[in-house]
N, CA, C and O atoms as a GROMACS GRO file, in nm:
protein
  472
    1UNK      N    1   0.083  -0.120   0.000
    1UNK     CA    2   0.000   0.000   0.000
    1UNK      C    3   0.087   0.125   0.000
    1UNK      O    4   0.195   0.129   0.059
    2UNK      N    5   0.037   0.227  -0.068
    2UNK     CA    6   0.106   0.355  -0.074
    2UNK      C    7   0.008   0.465  -0.034
    2UNK      O    8  -0.108   0.464  -0.077
    3UNK      N    9   0.054   0.557   0.046
    3UNK     CA   10  -0.028   0.671   0.085
    3UNK      C   11   0.034   0.797   0.024
    3UNK      O   12   0.156   0.815   0.024
    4UNK      N   13  -0.052   0.882  -0.028
    4UNK     CA   14  -0.009   1.007  -0.091
    4UNK      C   15  -0.079   1.124  -0.023
    4UNK      O   16  -0.200   1.123  -0.004
    5UNK      N   17   0.000   1.225   0.013
    5UNK     CA   18  -0.056   1.344   0.077
    5UNK      C   19  -0.008   1.466   0.001
    5UNK      O   20   0.111   1.493  -0.008
    6UNK      N   21  -0.106   1.541  -0.054
    6UNK     CA   22  -0.073   1.662  -0.129
    6UNK      C   23  -0.078   1.784  -0.037
    6UNK      O   24  -0.148   1.784   0.064
    7UNK      N   25  -0.004   1.885  -0.075
    7UNK     CA   26  -0.009   2.014  -0.006
    7UNK      C   27   0.037   2.122  -0.103
    7UNK      O   28   0.096   2.094  -0.207
    8UNK      N   29   0.008   2.246  -0.066
    8UNK     CA   30   0.060   2.359  -0.143
    8UNK      C   31  -0.041   2.431  -0.229
    8UNK      O   32  -0.008   2.532  -0.292
    9UNK      N   33  -0.164   2.384  -0.233
    9UNK     CA   34  -0.264   2.455  -0.311
    9UNK      C   35  -0.303   2.586  -0.246
    9UNK      O   36  -0.260   2.618  -0.135
   10UNK      N   37  -0.385   2.663  -0.318
   10UNK     CA   38  -0.430   2.790  -0.262
   10UNK      C   39  -0.485   2.881  -0.370
   10UNK      O   40  -0.512   2.840  -0.482
   11UNK      N   41  -0.499   3.007  -0.331
   11UNK     CA   42  -0.552   3.110  -0.420
   11UNK      C   43  -0.437   3.200  -0.464
   11UNK      O   44  -0.358   3.246  -0.382
   12UNK      N   45  -0.427   3.224  -0.594
   12UNK     CA   46  -0.320   3.307  -0.647
   12UNK      C   47  -0.374   3.388  -0.765
   12UNK      O   48  -0.467   3.344  -0.833
   13UNK      N   49  -0.317   3.503  -0.788
   13UNK     CA   50  -0.358   3.584  -0.902
   13UNK      C   51  -0.295   3.530  -1.030
   13UNK      O   52  -0.191   3.464  -1.028
   14UNK      N   53  -0.359   3.560  -1.141
   14UNK     CA   54  -0.304   3.521  -1.270
   14UNK      C   55  -0.163   3.576  -1.286
   14UNK      O   56  -0.134   3.690  -1.251
   15UNK      N   57  -0.076   3.491  -1.338
   15UNK     CA   58   0.064   3.528  -1.352
   15UNK      C   59   0.150   3.485  -1.235
   15UNK      O   60   0.273   3.491  -1.241
   16UNK      N   61   0.085   3.443  -1.127
   16UNK     CA   62   0.158   3.403  -1.007
   16UNK      C   63   0.206   3.260  -1.013
   16UNK      O   64   0.194   3.193  -1.115
   17UNK      N   65   0.263   3.215  -0.901
   17UNK     CA   66   0.322   3.081  -0.893
   17UNK      C   67   0.276   3.010  -0.767
   17UNK      O   68   0.243   3.072  -0.666
   18UNK      N   69   0.274   2.879  -0.776
   18UNK     CA   70   0.249   2.791  -0.663
   18UNK      C   71   0.336   2.667  -0.679
   18UNK      O   72   0.371   2.628  -0.791
   19UNK      N   73   0.369   2.605  -0.567
   19UNK     CA   74   0.437   2.476  -0.574
   19UNK      C   75   0.357   2.374  -0.494
   19UNK      O   76   0.331   2.391  -0.375
   20UNK      N   77   0.320   2.268  -0.562
   20UNK     CA   78   0.249   2.158  -0.498
   20UNK      C   79   0.348   2.050  -0.458
   20UNK      O   80   0.448   2.026  -0.526
   21UNK      N   81   0.318   1.985  -0.346
   21UNK     CA   82   0.401   1.875  -0.299
   21UNK      C   83   0.315   1.750  -0.283
   21UNK      O   84   0.198   1.758  -0.245
   22UNK      N   85   0.375   1.636  -0.312
   22UNK     CA   86   0.309   1.507  -0.294
   22UNK      C   87   0.405   1.418  -0.217
   22UNK      O   88   0.506   1.372  -0.271
   23UNK      N   89   0.374   1.394  -0.092
   23UNK     CA   90   0.458   1.311  -0.007
   23UNK      C   91   0.405   1.168  -0.006
   23UNK      O   92   0.288   1.145   0.024
   24UNK      N   93   0.491   1.074  -0.039
   24UNK     CA   94   0.451   0.934  -0.045
   24UNK      C   95   0.507   0.857   0.074
   24UNK      O   96   0.617   0.885   0.121
   25UNK      N   97   0.429   0.763   0.121
   25UNK     CA   98   0.475   0.675   0.229
   25UNK      C   99   0.422   0.534   0.204
   25UNK      O  100   0.334   0.514   0.121
   26UNK      N  101   0.477   0.439   0.276
   26UNK     CA  102   0.437   0.300   0.257
   26UNK      C  103   0.530   0.230   0.160
   26UNK      O  104   0.651   0.253   0.162
   27UNK      N  105   0.476   0.146   0.075
   27UNK     CA  106   0.555   0.063  -0.017
   27UNK      C  107   0.594   0.141  -0.143
   27UNK      O  108   0.555   0.106  -0.254
   28UNK      N  109   0.670   0.246  -0.124
   28UNK     CA  110   0.704   0.334  -0.237
   28UNK      C  111   0.793   0.265  -0.340
   28UNK      O  112   0.801   0.310  -0.454
   29UNK      N  113   0.860   0.154  -0.301
   29UNK     CA  114   0.944   0.081  -0.396
   29UNK      C  115   0.861   0.017  -0.507
   29UNK      O  116   0.913  -0.021  -0.611
   30UNK      N  117   0.731   0.006  -0.483
   30UNK     CA  118   0.642  -0.059  -0.580
   30UNK      C  119   0.592   0.037  -0.688
   30UNK      O  120   0.516  -0.002  -0.776
   31UNK      N  121   0.635   0.163  -0.680
   31UNK     CA  122   0.586   0.266  -0.770
   31UNK      C  123   0.684   0.291  -0.884
   31UNK      O  124   0.804   0.306  -0.861
   32UNK      N  125   0.633   0.297  -1.008
   32UNK     CA  126   0.719   0.322  -1.123
   32UNK      C  127   0.711   0.466  -1.173
   32UNK      O  128   0.801   0.513  -1.243
   33UNK      N  129   0.605   0.537  -1.139
   33UNK     CA  130   0.590   0.675  -1.186
   33UNK      C  131   0.491   0.748  -1.097
   33UNK      O  132   0.399   0.688  -1.041
   34UNK      N  133   0.512   0.878  -1.084
   34UNK     CA  134   0.422   0.964  -1.007
   34UNK      C  135   0.381   1.080  -1.095
   34UNK      O  136   0.463   1.140  -1.164
   35UNK      N  137   0.254   1.112  -1.092
   35UNK     CA  138   0.206   1.220  -1.175
   35UNK      C  139   0.109   1.310  -1.103
   35UNK      O  140   0.061   1.280  -0.994
   36UNK      N  141   0.081   1.421  -1.167
   36UNK     CA  142  -0.021   1.514  -1.120
   36UNK      C  143  -0.133   1.519  -1.223
   36UNK      O  144  -0.108   1.532  -1.343
   37UNK      N  145  -0.254   1.508  -1.174
   37UNK     CA  146  -0.375   1.523  -1.255
   37UNK      C  147  -0.454   1.640  -1.199
   37UNK      O  148  -0.431   1.684  -1.086
   38UNK      N  149  -0.545   1.691  -1.279
   38UNK     CA  150  -0.633   1.796  -1.228
   38UNK      C  151  -0.774   1.777  -1.284
   38UNK      O  152  -0.794   1.719  -1.390
   39UNK      N  153  -0.868   1.828  -1.207
   39UNK     CA  154  -1.008   1.820  -1.248
   39UNK      C  155  -1.077   1.950  -1.215
   39UNK      O  156  -1.090   1.989  -1.099
   40UNK      N  157  -1.122   2.016  -1.320
   40UNK     CA  158  -1.198   2.140  -1.304
   40UNK      C  159  -1.347   2.106  -1.298
   40UNK      O  160  -1.388   2.000  -1.346
   41UNK      N  161  -1.428   2.193  -1.240
   41UNK     CA  162  -1.571   2.166  -1.229
   41UNK      C  163  -1.633   2.138  -1.366
   41UNK      O  164  -1.614   2.214  -1.461
   42UNK      N  165  -1.708   2.029  -1.374
   42UNK     CA  166  -1.776   1.993  -1.498
   42UNK      C  167  -1.687   1.933  -1.604
   42UNK      O  168  -1.732   1.908  -1.716
   43UNK      N  169  -1.560   1.909  -1.572
   43UNK     CA  170  -1.468   1.854  -1.670
   43UNK      C  171  -1.410   1.722  -1.621
   43UNK      O  172  -1.414   1.690  -1.502
   44UNK      N  173  -1.355   1.646  -1.716
   44UNK     CA  174  -1.292   1.520  -1.680
   44UNK      C  175  -1.154   1.545  -1.619
   44UNK      O  176  -1.090   1.647  -1.645
   45UNK      N  177  -1.111   1.450  -1.538
   45UNK     CA  178  -0.977   1.458  -1.482
   45UNK      C  179  -0.876   1.442  -1.596
   45UNK      O  180  -0.893   1.357  -1.683
   46UNK      N  181  -0.771   1.524  -1.594
   46UNK     CA  182  -0.672   1.520  -1.700
   46UNK      C  183  -0.531   1.515  -1.643
   46UNK      O  184  -0.503   1.568  -1.536
   47UNK      N  185  -0.443   1.451  -1.719
   47UNK     CA  186  -0.302   1.444  -1.679
   47UNK      C  187  -0.237   1.580  -1.699
   47UNK      O  188  -0.254   1.644  -1.803
   48UNK      N  189  -0.162   1.624  -1.598
   48UNK     CA  190  -0.087   1.749  -1.606
   48UNK      C  191   0.060   1.720  -1.634
   48UNK      O  192   0.119   1.776  -1.727
   49UNK      N  193   0.119   1.634  -1.554
   49UNK     CA  194   0.262   1.603  -1.568
   49UNK      C  195   0.290   1.471  -1.497
   49UNK      O  196   0.220   1.434  -1.403
   50UNK      N  197   0.394   1.401  -1.545
   50UNK     CA  198   0.432   1.275  -1.484
   50UNK      C  199   0.583   1.264  -1.485
   50UNK      O  200   0.649   1.314  -1.576
   51UNK      N  201   0.638   1.196  -1.382
   51UNK     CA  202   0.781   1.174  -1.374
   51UNK      C  203   0.804   1.027  -1.341
   51UNK      O  204   0.743   0.973  -1.248
   52UNK      N  205   0.892   0.963  -1.418
   52UNK     CA  206   0.924   0.824  -1.395
   52UNK      C  207   1.037   0.808  -1.295
   52UNK      O  208   1.101   0.905  -1.255
   53UNK      N  209   1.061   0.683  -1.256
   53UNK     CA  210   1.166   0.657  -1.159
   53UNK      C  211   1.304   0.699  -1.210
   53UNK      O  212   1.391   0.735  -1.132
   54UNK      N  213   1.322   0.693  -1.342
   54UNK     CA  214   1.450   0.732  -1.400
   54UNK      C  215   1.462   0.882  -1.423
   54UNK      O  216   1.566   0.930  -1.468
   55UNK      N  217   1.357   0.955  -1.391
   55UNK     CA  218   1.360   1.100  -1.405
   55UNK      C  219   1.299   1.153  -1.532
   55UNK      O  220   1.292   1.274  -1.552
   56UNK      N  221   1.252   1.063  -1.619
   56UNK     CA  222   1.189   1.111  -1.742
   56UNK      C  223   1.059   1.181  -1.709
   56UNK      O  224   0.988   1.142  -1.616
   57UNK      N  225   1.026   1.284  -1.785
   57UNK     CA  226   0.907   1.363  -1.757
   57UNK      C  227   0.820   1.377  -1.882
   57UNK      O  228   0.867   1.364  -1.995
   58UNK      N  229   0.694   1.403  -1.859
   58UNK     CA  230   0.600   1.428  -1.968
   58UNK      C  231   0.498   1.528  -1.919
   58UNK      O  232   0.455   1.523  -1.804
   59UNK      N  233   0.458   1.620  -2.008
   59UNK     CA  234   0.367   1.727  -1.970
   59UNK      C  235   0.251   1.738  -2.068
   59UNK      O  236   0.264   1.706  -2.186
   60UNK      N  237   0.139   1.783  -2.017
   60UNK     CA  238   0.029   1.820  -2.105
   60UNK      C  239   0.071   1.943  -2.184
   60UNK      O  240   0.145   2.029  -2.135
   61UNK      N  241   0.024   1.951  -2.307
   61UNK     CA  242   0.060   2.065  -2.391
   61UNK      C  243   0.023   2.199  -2.327
   61UNK      O  244   0.093   2.298  -2.344
   62UNK      N  245  -0.086   2.199  -2.253
   62UNK     CA  246  -0.137   2.323  -2.196
   62UNK      C  247  -0.048   2.380  -2.086
   62UNK      O  248  -0.061   2.497  -2.049
   63UNK      N  249   0.044   2.299  -2.033
   63UNK     CA  250   0.128   2.347  -1.922
   63UNK      C  251   0.276   2.348  -1.958
   63UNK      O  252   0.358   2.393  -1.878
   64UNK      N  253   0.312   2.300  -2.076
   64UNK     CA  254   0.453   2.297  -2.116
   64UNK      C  255   0.512   2.436  -2.112
   64UNK      O  256   0.452   2.532  -2.160
   65UNK      N  257   0.631   2.446  -2.054
   65UNK     CA  258   0.698   2.575  -2.044
   65UNK      C  259   0.657   2.656  -1.922
   65UNK      O  260   0.721   2.756  -1.891
   66UNK      N  261   0.551   2.613  -1.853
   66UNK     CA  262   0.505   2.686  -1.734
   66UNK      C  263   0.517   2.601  -1.608
   66UNK      O  264   0.547   2.654  -1.501
   67UNK      N  265   0.494   2.473  -1.619
   67UNK     CA  266   0.498   2.383  -1.504
   67UNK      C  267   0.622   2.294  -1.511
   67UNK      O  268   0.668   2.258  -1.620
   68UNK      N  269   0.674   2.260  -1.394
   68UNK     CA  270   0.788   2.169  -1.387
   68UNK      C  271   0.763   2.066  -1.278
   68UNK      O  272   0.734   2.100  -1.163
   69UNK      N  273   0.775   1.939  -1.314
   69UNK     CA  274   0.762   1.831  -1.216
   69UNK      C  275   0.901   1.783  -1.178
   69UNK      O  276   0.989   1.771  -1.263
   70UNK      N  277   0.921   1.757  -1.050
   70UNK     CA  278   1.051   1.710  -1.002
   70UNK      C  279   1.030   1.618  -0.882
   70UNK      O  280   0.919   1.608  -0.829
   71UNK      N  281   1.138   1.552  -0.842
   71UNK     CA  282   1.124   1.460  -0.729
   71UNK      C  283   1.246   1.467  -0.639
   71UNK      O  284   1.357   1.494  -0.685
   72UNK      N  285   1.223   1.443  -0.511
   72UNK     CA  286   1.329   1.432  -0.413
   72UNK      C  287   1.319   1.292  -0.355
   72UNK      O  288   1.235   1.265  -0.268
   73UNK      N  289   1.404   1.202  -0.404
   73UNK     CA  290   1.392   1.062  -0.362
   73UNK      C  291   1.419   1.043  -0.213
   73UNK      O  292   1.360   0.955  -0.150
   74UNK      N  293   1.506   1.124  -0.158
   74UNK     CA  294   1.538   1.111  -0.015
   74UNK      C  295   1.416   1.142   0.072
   74UNK      O  296   1.401   1.089   0.182
   75UNK      N  297   1.329   1.228   0.020
   75UNK     CA  298   1.210   1.267   0.096
   75UNK      C  299   1.084   1.196   0.045
   75UNK      O  300   0.975   1.219   0.098
   76UNK      N  301   1.099   1.111  -0.057
   76UNK     CA  302   0.982   1.045  -0.118
   76UNK      C  303   0.874   1.148  -0.154
   76UNK      O  304   0.756   1.128  -0.129
   77UNK      N  305   0.917   1.256  -0.213
   77UNK     CA  306   0.826   1.366  -0.243
   77UNK      C  307   0.841   1.408  -0.389
   77UNK      O  308   0.952   1.418  -0.441
   78UNK      N  309   0.728   1.433  -0.452
   78UNK     CA  310   0.725   1.485  -0.588
   78UNK      C  311   0.665   1.624  -0.585
   78UNK      O  312   0.567   1.649  -0.514
   79UNK      N  313   0.723   1.715  -0.661
   79UNK     CA  314   0.679   1.854  -0.662
   79UNK      C  315   0.624   1.892  -0.799
   79UNK      O  316   0.662   1.836  -0.902
   80UNK      N  317   0.533   1.987  -0.798
   80UNK     CA  318   0.487   2.048  -0.922
   80UNK      C  319   0.500   2.199  -0.906
   80UNK      O  320   0.420   2.262  -0.836
   81UNK      N  321   0.600   2.255  -0.970
   81UNK     CA  322   0.619   2.400  -0.970
   81UNK      C  323   0.535   2.459  -1.082
   81UNK      O  324   0.552   2.424  -1.198
   82UNK      N  325   0.445   2.547  -1.045
   82UNK     CA  326   0.353   2.605  -1.142
   82UNK      C  327   0.378   2.756  -1.152
   82UNK      O  328   0.358   2.829  -1.055
   83UNK      N  329   0.423   2.800  -1.267
   83UNK     CA  330   0.450   2.942  -1.291
   83UNK      C  331   0.355   2.997  -1.397
   83UNK      O  332   0.291   2.921  -1.470
   84UNK      N  333   0.348   3.127  -1.404
   84UNK     CA  334   0.263   3.193  -1.504
   84UNK      C  335   0.122   3.134  -1.505
   84UNK      O  336   0.067   3.101  -1.610
   85UNK      N  337   0.065   3.121  -1.387
   85UNK     CA  338  -0.066   3.056  -1.375
   85UNK      C  339  -0.174   3.137  -1.443
   85UNK      O  340  -0.172   3.260  -1.446
   86UNK      N  341  -0.270   3.064  -1.498
   86UNK     CA  342  -0.382   3.124  -1.570
   86UNK      C  343  -0.513   3.082  -1.501
   86UNK      O  344  -0.516   2.980  -1.432
   87UNK      N  345  -0.618   3.159  -1.519
   87UNK     CA  346  -0.748   3.120  -1.459
   87UNK      C  347  -0.791   2.980  -1.502
   87UNK      O  348  -0.855   2.909  -1.424
   88UNK      N  349  -0.756   2.939  -1.622
   88UNK     CA  350  -0.795   2.806  -1.669
   88UNK      C  351  -0.716   2.694  -1.601
   88UNK      O  352  -0.746   2.576  -1.623
   89UNK      N  353  -0.618   2.728  -1.520
   89UNK     CA  354  -0.548   2.627  -1.441
   89UNK      C  355  -0.623   2.594  -1.312
   89UNK      O  356  -0.585   2.503  -1.238
   90UNK      N  357  -0.729   2.668  -1.285
   90UNK     CA  358  -0.808   2.644  -1.164
   90UNK      C  359  -0.868   2.504  -1.168
   90UNK      O  360  -0.936   2.466  -1.263
   91UNK      N  361  -0.842   2.427  -1.062
   91UNK     CA  362  -0.888   2.290  -1.056
   91UNK      C  363  -0.846   2.230  -0.921
   91UNK      O  364  -0.770   2.290  -0.845
   92UNK      N  365  -0.898   2.111  -0.895
   92UNK     CA  366  -0.844   2.031  -0.786
   92UNK      C  367  -0.732   1.946  -0.846
   92UNK      O  368  -0.751   1.876  -0.946
   93UNK      N  369  -0.615   1.953  -0.786
   93UNK     CA  370  -0.498   1.881  -0.834
   93UNK      C  371  -0.477   1.756  -0.749
   93UNK      O  372  -0.476   1.762  -0.626
   94UNK      N  373  -0.460   1.644  -0.817
   94UNK     CA  374  -0.444   1.515  -0.750
   94UNK      C  375  -0.308   1.455  -0.783
   94UNK      O  376  -0.262   1.460  -0.897
   95UNK      N  377  -0.246   1.399  -0.682
   95UNK     CA  378  -0.124   1.322  -0.701
   95UNK      C  379  -0.162   1.177  -0.731
   95UNK      O  380  -0.255   1.123  -0.671
   96UNK      N  381  -0.090   1.116  -0.824
   96UNK     CA  382  -0.118   0.980  -0.867
   96UNK      C  383   0.011   0.900  -0.868
   96UNK      O  384   0.115   0.950  -0.912
   97UNK      N  385   0.005   0.778  -0.820
   97UNK     CA  386   0.122   0.689  -0.824
   97UNK      C  387   0.085   0.561  -0.897
   97UNK      O  388  -0.016   0.497  -0.866
   98UNK      N  389   0.168   0.525  -0.994
   98UNK     CA  390   0.141   0.407  -1.075
   98UNK      C  391   0.232   0.292  -1.033
   98UNK      O  392   0.354   0.306  -1.037
   99UNK      N  393   0.175   0.180  -0.993
   99UNK     CA  394   0.256   0.066  -0.949
   99UNK      C  395   0.321  -0.006  -1.068
   99UNK      O  396   0.275   0.003  -1.182
  100UNK      N  397   0.428  -0.078  -1.039
  100UNK     CA  398   0.491  -0.163  -1.139
  100UNK      C  399   0.396  -0.277  -1.176
  100UNK      O  400   0.386  -0.316  -1.293
  101UNK      N  401   0.329  -0.330  -1.078
  101UNK     CA  402   0.246  -0.446  -1.100
  101UNK      C  403   0.116  -0.409  -1.172
  101UNK      O  404   0.046  -0.316  -1.133
  102UNK      N  405   0.088  -0.484  -1.276
  102UNK     CA  406  -0.037  -0.462  -1.348
  102UNK      C  407  -0.158  -0.511  -1.271
  102UNK      O  408  -0.272  -0.485  -1.310
  103UNK      N  409  -0.133  -0.583  -1.162
  103UNK     CA  410  -0.244  -0.633  -1.080
  103UNK      C  411  -0.283  -0.534  -0.970
  103UNK      O  412  -0.377  -0.558  -0.895
  104UNK      N  413  -0.210  -0.426  -0.962
  104UNK     CA  414  -0.233  -0.329  -0.855
  104UNK      C  415  -0.291  -0.201  -0.915
  104UNK      O  416  -0.248  -0.155  -1.021
  105UNK      N  417  -0.388  -0.146  -0.847
  105UNK     CA  418  -0.450  -0.022  -0.896
  105UNK      C  419  -0.363   0.099  -0.864
  105UNK      O  420  -0.277   0.095  -0.776
  106UNK      N  421  -0.386   0.206  -0.939
  106UNK     CA  422  -0.318   0.332  -0.909
  106UNK      C  423  -0.357   0.381  -0.771
  106UNK      O  424  -0.464   0.351  -0.719
  107UNK      N  425  -0.266   0.459  -0.713
  107UNK     CA  426  -0.293   0.525  -0.586
  107UNK      C  427  -0.319   0.674  -0.612
  107UNK      O  428  -0.260   0.735  -0.701
  108UNK      N  429  -0.409   0.730  -0.531
  108UNK     CA  430  -0.445   0.871  -0.545
  108UNK      C  431  -0.438   0.942  -0.412
  108UNK      O  432  -0.468   0.885  -0.307
  109UNK      N  433  -0.400   1.070  -0.417
  109UNK     CA  434  -0.409   1.154  -0.300
  109UNK      C  435  -0.549   1.212  -0.287
  109UNK      O  436  -0.637   1.184  -0.369
  110UNK      N  437  -0.569   1.292  -0.184
  110UNK     CA  438  -0.701   1.346  -0.156
  110UNK      C  439  -0.732   1.470  -0.240
  110UNK      O  440  -0.848   1.511  -0.248
  111UNK      N  441  -0.632   1.528  -0.300
  111UNK     CA  442  -0.652   1.645  -0.384
  111UNK      C  443  -0.626   1.774  -0.310
  111UNK      O  444  -0.646   1.783  -0.189
  112UNK      N  445  -0.583   1.874  -0.384
  112UNK     CA  446  -0.562   2.008  -0.328
  112UNK      C  447  -0.613   2.111  -0.427
  112UNK      O  448  -0.588   2.101  -0.547
  113UNK      N  449  -0.686   2.208  -0.376
  113UNK     CA  450  -0.751   2.307  -0.463
  113UNK      C  451  -0.652   2.415  -0.504
  113UNK      O  452  -0.579   2.469  -0.421
  114UNK      N  453  -0.650   2.444  -0.633
  114UNK     CA  454  -0.574   2.556  -0.686
  114UNK      C  455  -0.674   2.649  -0.755
  114UNK      O  456  -0.747   2.608  -0.846
  115UNK      N  457  -0.676   2.773  -0.712
  115UNK     CA  458  -0.766   2.872  -0.770
  115UNK      C  459  -0.685   2.991  -0.819
  115UNK      O  460  -0.610   3.052  -0.743
  116UNK      N  461  -0.700   3.023  -0.947
  116UNK     CA  462  -0.627   3.134  -1.007
  116UNK      C  463  -0.729   3.242  -1.045
  116UNK      O  464  -0.817   3.220  -1.127
  117UNK      N  465  -0.714   3.358  -0.984
  117UNK     CA  466  -0.806   3.468  -1.011
  117UNK      C  467  -0.753   3.556  -1.123
  117UNK      O  468  -0.633   3.571  -1.142
  118UNK      N  469  -0.847   3.613  -1.197
  118UNK     CA  470  -0.806   3.698  -1.311
  118UNK      C  471  -0.791   3.842  -1.270
  118UNK      O  472  -0.758   3.927  -1.352
   0.00000   0.00000   0.00000
């Protein structure tokens, strides 16, 4: 089992920055990748960014050049640095961990609200 706890959300003006943190505990050795998803009201949850165990990263087109995902293995924590925020970035952001095993379901955090005012 893996537990994920997000922090760092809040209210920010357009053009501002926030950094989200996702702290993992439990059987973290079973995880091959950690990502951030977001869900805005009335919309489907979408992938924002993901980082693999080897450090490879992937971003949604809408956040490329503005968001950066990184990890601190010593702290079992993944970060999402969000710069140049736009009102359309407003959503609940969820941390996701993908296990190596295909028999195991993804793990999710409880979510953290990010609100960007215009």
